[in-house]
C-alpha positions as CSV (number, residue, x, y, z in Angstrom):
1,X,-226.0,50.5,-12.9
2,X,-227.2,53.4,-15.3
3,X,-226.6,53.7,-19.0
4,X,-223.2,52.8,-20.5
5,X,-221.2,56.0,-21.2
6,X,-219.7,56.9,-24.6
7,X,-216.9,59.4,-25.3
8,X,-215.8,60.7,-28.7
9,X,-212.3,62.1,-29.1
10,X,-210.5,64.0,-31.9
11,X,-206.9,63.9,-32.9
12,X,-205.4,65.0,-36.2
13,X,-208.3,64.6,-38.7
14,X,-210.9,66.4,-40.7
15,X,-213.9,65.6,-38.3
16,X,-215.6,63.6,-41.0
17,X,-215.9,60.4,-38.9
18,X,-217.4,62.3,-36.0
19,X,-219.9,63.9,-38.4
20,X,-220.9,60.4,-39.5
21,X,-222.1,59.8,-35.9
22,X,-224.1,63.0,-36.0
23,X,-225.5,62.0,-39.4
24,X,-227.1,59.0,-37.9
25,X,-230.1,61.3,-37.0
26,X,-233.1,59.1,-36.1
27,X,-230.8,56.2,-35.0
28,X,-228.8,58.6,-32.9
29,X,-232.0,59.6,-31.0
30,X,-232.7,56.0,-30.3
31,X,-229.0,55.4,-29.3
32,X,-229.1,58.2,-26.7
33,X,-231.9,56.4,-25.0
34,X,-229.5,53.4,-24.4
35,X,-226.1,55.2,-24.1
36,X,-225.1,58.3,-22.3
37,X,-222.9,60.5,-24.5
38,X,-220.7,61.8,-21.8
39,X,-217.9,63.5,-23.8
40,X,-218.4,64.6,-27.5
41,X,-217.1,68.2,-28.1
42,X,-218.3,68.1,-31.7
43,X,-221.8,68.0,-30.3
44,X,-221.8,69.4,-26.8
45,X,-219.5,71.5,-24.5
46,X,-220.4,69.2,-21.7
47,X,-217.4,66.9,-20.9
48,X,-217.4,64.3,-18.1
49,X,-214.2,63.1,-16.4
50,X,-214.8,59.4,-17.1
51,X,-214.2,56.6,-16.9
52,X,-216.1,55.8,-20.0
53,X,-217.4,52.4,-21.2
54,X,-216.6,53.1,-24.8
55,X,-214.4,55.7,-26.4
56,X,-214.5,56.4,-30.2
57,X,-211.2,57.9,-31.3
58,X,-210.9,59.8,-34.6
59,X,-207.5,61.1,-35.9
60,X,-203.8,60.2,-35.9
61,X,-201.0,61.0,-33.5
62,X,-199.0,63.9,-35.0
63,X,-197.7,66.0,-32.0
64,X,-196.0,65.3,-28.7
65,X,-199.2,66.5,-26.9
66,X,-201.2,63.9,-28.8
67,X,-199.0,61.1,-27.2
68,X,-199.9,62.3,-23.7
69,X,-203.6,62.7,-24.5
70,X,-204.1,59.3,-26.2
71,X,-202.5,57.6,-23.1
72,X,-205.0,59.5,-20.9
73,X,-207.9,58.4,-23.2
74,X,-206.8,54.8,-23.0
75,X,-206.6,55.0,-19.2
76,X,-210.2,56.3,-18.8
77,X,-211.7,54.0,-21.4
78,X,-212.9,50.4,-20.8
79,X,-213.1,49.9,-24.6
80,X,-211.3,51.9,-27.2
81,X,-212.5,51.9,-30.8
82,X,-210.6,53.7,-33.5
83,X,-212.7,55.2,-36.3
84,X,-211.6,56.2,-39.8
85,X,-208.4,56.0,-41.9
86,X,-206.5,58.6,-39.8
87,X,-207.0,56.7,-36.5
88,X,-206.4,53.2,-38.0
89,X,-203.7,53.9,-40.6
90,X,-202.3,57.4,-40.0
91,X,-204.5,59.1,-42.6
92,X,-203.5,61.1,-45.6
93,X,-201.2,63.2,-43.3
94,X,-199.0,60.0,-43.1
95,X,-197.6,60.9,-46.5
96,X,-195.2,62.9,-44.4
97,X,-193.7,59.6,-43.2
98,X,-192.0,59.2,-46.6
99,X,-190.4,62.7,-46.8
100,X,-188.7,65.3,-44.6
101,X,-191.3,66.9,-42.3
102,X,-188.9,69.7,-41.4
103,X,-188.6,70.6,-45.1
104,X,-192.5,70.6,-45.4
105,X,-192.8,72.9,-42.3
106,X,-190.2,75.4,-43.7
107,X,-192.2,75.7,-46.9
108,X,-195.7,75.9,-45.3
109,X,-195.1,78.0,-42.2
110,X,-193.6,81.4,-41.9
111,X,-192.2,80.5,-38.4
112,X,-191.8,76.7,-38.4
113,X,-189.9,76.9,-35.1
114,X,-193.3,77.5,-33.3
115,X,-194.8,74.3,-34.8
116,X,-194.6,71.3,-32.5
117,X,-194.9,68.2,-34.6
118,X,-193.7,64.6,-34.9
119,X,-191.8,63.3,-37.9
120,X,-194.5,60.7,-38.5
121,X,-198.3,60.5,-38.4
122,X,-199.1,57.2,-36.7
123,X,-202.3,55.3,-36.0
124,X,-203.6,55.0,-32.5
125,X,-202.7,51.3,-32.2
126,X,-199.0,52.3,-32.6
127,X,-199.2,53.8,-29.1
128,X,-202.0,52.2,-27.0
129,X,-204.0,48.9,-27.1
130,X,-207.1,49.2,-29.3
131,X,-210.2,47.0,-28.9
132,X,-211.6,47.4,-32.4
133,X,-210.8,49.2,-35.6
134,X,-213.5,50.7,-37.9
135,X,-212.0,51.7,-41.2
136,X,-213.1,54.2,-43.9
137,X,-212.7,57.8,-45.0
138,X,-215.2,58.5,-43.6
139,X,-216.6,55.5,-41.8
140,X,-219.9,53.9,-42.7
141,X,-222.8,54.9,-40.5
142,X,-224.2,51.3,-40.6
143,X,-220.9,49.9,-39.4
144,X,-220.7,52.5,-36.6
145,X,-224.2,51.7,-35.4
146,X,-223.3,47.9,-35.5
147,X,-220.2,48.5,-33.3
148,X,-222.2,50.4,-30.7
149,X,-225.1,47.9,-30.8
150,X,-222.6,45.1,-30.4
151,X,-221.2,46.7,-27.3
152,X,-224.7,47.1,-25.8
153,X,-225.4,43.4,-26.5
154,X,-222.0,42.2,-25.2
155,X,-220.8,40.6,-28.5
156,X,-218.2,41.2,-31.1
157,X,-219.2,43.6,-33.9
158,X,-220.3,41.9,-37.2
159,X,-218.3,44.1,-39.6
160,X,-217.3,42.5,-42.9
161,X,-213.7,41.8,-43.7
162,X,-214.2,40.8,-47.4
163,X,-213.2,43.0,-50.3
164,X,-215.2,45.6,-52.2
165,X,-215.4,43.1,-55.1
166,X,-218.0,41.2,-53.0
167,X,-220.1,44.3,-52.8
168,X,-219.8,44.8,-56.5
169,X,-221.2,41.4,-57.1
170,X,-224.1,42.1,-54.7
171,X,-224.9,45.3,-56.7
172,X,-224.6,43.6,-60.0
173,X,-221.7,45.9,-61.1
174,X,-219.7,45.1,-64.2
175,X,-216.0,44.8,-63.2
176,X,-214.4,48.0,-64.3
177,X,-211.0,46.4,-64.4
178,X,-211.9,43.3,-66.4
179,X,-214.4,45.1,-68.7
180,X,-212.7,48.4,-69.3
181,X,-209.1,48.1,-68.0
182,X,-209.7,50.7,-65.3
183,X,-207.3,50.4,-62.4
184,X,-209.2,49.4,-59.3
185,X,-208.2,48.7,-55.7
186,X,-211.4,46.9,-55.0
187,X,-209.8,43.4,-54.7
188,X,-207.5,44.6,-51.9
189,X,-209.9,47.1,-50.1
190,X,-212.1,46.2,-47.2
191,X,-215.9,46.3,-47.9
192,X,-218.1,49.0,-46.3
193,X,-218.6,51.7,-48.9
194,X,-221.2,49.7,-50.9
195,X,-218.9,49.8,-54.0
196,X,-219.9,53.3,-54.7
197,X,-217.1,54.2,-57.2
198,X,-217.3,51.0,-59.3
199,X,-221.1,51.4,-59.5
200,X,-220.5,54.7,-61.4
201,X,-217.8,53.4,-63.7
202,X,-214.6,54.4,-61.8
203,X,-212.1,52.2,-60.0
204,X,-212.1,51.9,-56.2
205,X,-209.4,54.1,-54.7
206,X,-209.1,52.3,-51.4
207,X,-210.8,54.7,-48.9
208,X,-211.5,51.7,-46.5
209,X,-208.0,50.4,-46.6
210,X,-206.9,46.8,-46.5
211,X,-208.6,44.3,-44.3
212,X,-207.3,44.7,-40.7
213,X,-205.1,42.1,-39.1
214,X,-207.9,40.9,-36.7
215,X,-209.9,39.7,-39.7
216,X,-207.3,37.1,-40.7
217,X,-207.9,38.1,-44.4
218,X,-204.9,40.0,-45.5
219,X,-205.1,41.3,-49.0
220,X,-202.8,40.1,-51.8
221,X,-201.5,43.6,-52.8
222,X,-198.4,42.2,-54.4
223,X,-200.6,40.0,-56.6
224,X,-202.8,42.9,-57.7
225,X,-200.1,45.3,-58.7
226,X,-199.2,43.7,-62.1
227,X,-202.9,43.8,-63.1
228,X,-203.1,47.6,-62.6
229,X,-201.1,48.2,-65.8
230,X,-199.0,50.8,-64.2
231,X,-195.3,51.5,-63.6
232,X,-194.1,50.9,-60.1
233,X,-194.1,54.6,-59.4
234,X,-197.7,55.0,-60.6
235,X,-198.9,52.1,-58.6
236,X,-197.3,53.5,-55.4
237,X,-199.0,56.8,-56.0
238,X,-202.4,55.1,-56.4
239,X,-201.8,53.4,-53.0
240,X,-200.6,56.7,-51.4
241,X,-203.9,58.2,-50.3
242,X,-206.0,57.9,-47.1
243,X,-204.5,54.6,-46.0
244,X,-200.9,55.0,-47.3
245,X,-199.2,53.3,-44.4
246,X,-201.5,50.3,-44.3
247,X,-201.3,49.7,-48.1
248,X,-197.5,50.2,-48.2
249,X,-197.1,47.5,-45.5
250,X,-198.5,45.1,-48.1
251,X,-196.9,46.4,-51.2
252,X,-193.3,45.8,-52.4
253,X,-190.9,48.8,-51.9
254,X,-190.4,51.1,-54.8
255,X,-187.5,50.1,-57.0
256,X,-188.3,46.3,-56.8
257,X,-189.5,44.7,-60.0
258,X,-189.9,41.1,-59.0
259,X,-193.7,41.5,-59.0
260,X,-193.9,43.6,-62.2
261,X,-195.4,42.1,-65.3
262,X,-192.8,40.5,-67.7
């Protein structure tokens, strides 16, 4: 039967999640003994035609050409795993979804008529079926290795869906929001980072996004907003980073005050 084949694909992104795979170092050497990396342009110019047993997809869909390419990737992939905030939630480039992209292009580019772009930056799951989502900006190497190991073992990946608060308790961190009044998105952000920011006295800024739908543990974003001690506009700006579309699905629209403190 031969070794299972792995492909890694890039769409609109910064390459950080692909670099996480390369950063696995010793584990990557062991992994290549079990899986054939058949397509990974970040690491090799060799590119097989597929089909592939597993495809890791980084980046969001932002151009008409992306739409055609992601459909091809889905067609040649037995399993498709999206990695990182761009692929799972549209990324920081999805801030364009709440403004006029043509106005942006006219300011940034000298000849915007040569720029082919879509009005919105969308996650991969908005266009093709996705078998598993791995969140983070960038993703966590341990979670990535778990996903690949789970495929080899024929089981579902054991990736936590609880919040960053759980990781704070494991590390023995003092809650920055309770003790110091520091705004923190930890209660509504999926675990995976190891609670790095709260461990150094700053609030979580949500780089792993809210727990995905498959987990069954949707975050109570509306319940957290009054505790951030911010105006509605400030709260929405805090949520408007790497996972802006995912967080805004959970938060009340700007201008509503029914969830604001009295």
